[in-house]
C-alpha positions in Angstrom: 70.9 92.1 -2.3 72.0 93.3 1.1 75.6 94.2 1.8 77.6 91.4 3.4 79.7 91.8 6.5 83.4 92.3 5.8 84.3 89.1 7.7 82.0 87.1 5.5 83.5 88.6 2.4 87.0 87.8 3.7 86.0 84.2 4.7 84.7 83.7 1.2 88.0 85.0 -0.2 90.0 82.7 2.1 87.8 79.7 1.1 88.4 80.4 -2.5 92.2 79.8 -1.9 91.9 76.6 0.1 92.4 73.1 -1.3 89.8 71.6 1.2 86.1 71.8 0.5 84.4 74.7 2.4 80.8 75.9 2.6 79.9 79.3 4.0 76.4 80.4 5.2 75.4 83.9 6.3 73.8 84.8 9.7 70.4 83.8 8.4 71.7 80.4 7.2 71.5 81.2 3.5 74.2 79.6 1.4 76.7 82.3 0.6 79.4 80.3 -1.1 81.2 77.0 -1.6 84.6 76.7 -3.1 85.9 74.7 -6.1 87.0 71.6 -4.0 83.5 71.4 -2.5 82.0 71.4 -6.0 83.3 67.9 -6.7 81.6 66.5 -3.6 78.4 68.6 -3.9 78.0 67.6 -7.6 77.6 71.1 -9.1 79.7 74.2 -9.6 78.8 77.1 -7.3 78.6 79.4 -10.3 75.7 77.2 -11.6 73.9 77.1 -8.2 74.6 80.5 -6.7 73.4 81.7 -3.3 70.4 79.7 -1.9 68.0 80.2 1.0 68.6 77.8 3.9 65.3 76.0 3.2 66.6 75.0 -0.2 70.3 74.1 0.4 69.6 72.3 3.7 67.5 69.7 1.9 69.0 69.9 -1.6 72.1 67.7 -0.8 70.2 64.8 0.7 72.0 64.5 4.0 71.6 61.2 5.9 73.1 59.1 8.6 75.5 56.4 7.5 72.6 53.9 7.8 70.6 55.9 5.3 68.1 57.5 7.7 67.4 61.1 6.9 69.0 63.9 8.9 66.5 66.7 9.6 67.6 70.1 8.2 68.0 71.5 11.8 70.4 68.7 12.7 72.8 69.2 9.7 76.2 70.2 11.2 76.3 73.6 9.5 72.8 74.5 10.9 73.8 73.3 14.4 76.9 75.5 14.3 74.8 78.4 13.1 72.0 78.1 15.6 73.7 76.7 18.6 76.9 78.8 18.2 79.2 75.7 18.8 81.4 73.6 16.6 80.2 70.2 15.4 82.0 67.2 13.9 80.4 64.1 12.4 80.5 61.6 9.6 77.4 61.4 7.3 76.3 60.8 3.8 75.3 63.4 1.2 73.7 62.9 -2.1 75.2 65.6 -4.4 73.2 67.6 -7.0 74.6 65.1 -9.5 72.7 62.3 -7.7 75.8 60.5 -6.3 75.8 59.5 -2.7 79.1 60.2 -0.8 80.4 59.5 2.7 81.9 62.7 4.1 83.4 63.9 7.4 82.3 67.4 8.4 83.5 70.0 10.8 81.3 73.0 11.1 81.8 76.1 13.3 80.1 79.4 13.9 81.6 82.5 12.3 81.7 85.2 15.0 82.8 88.8 14.6 84.1 91.4 17.0 81.6 92.6 19.6 79.8 89.3 19.6 78.3 89.7 16.1 77.0 86.4 14.8 78.0 86.4 11.1 77.1 82.8 9.9 78.9 79.5 9.9 81.5 77.6 8.0 81.7 73.9 7.2 85.0 72.2 6.2 84.6 68.6 4.9 86.2 65.8 2.9 85.2 62.6 1.3 86.0 59.4 3.3 86.1 55.8 2.3 84.2 53.2 4.3 86.3 51.9 7.2 
């Protein structure tokens, strides 16, 4: 496995201490980490899942619009932040690895290092009740 950038390592460390659900992907879009609070919404412990290629994780969680229509993998907030280098915020539904559908609110942003290095993206999210 390739050596990770120090900023990605530090972001993972920070996420592990936060009480809000956080997902971290590397510069290629591969799932690098999600913290314990995210495990409850994603339906499985990160230790059981581990790092995943973007082709796997971007479809594994069954992301859809609130009306149930499928969100294409390239339109998932974390992938938009990664590829378009801009923050994204939206409400959507995910089906966790436990098969449970949940309504979540997501804010994703690119992770940029000094010297314009693109390091990946981060998603912070939380479960929301129907309003």
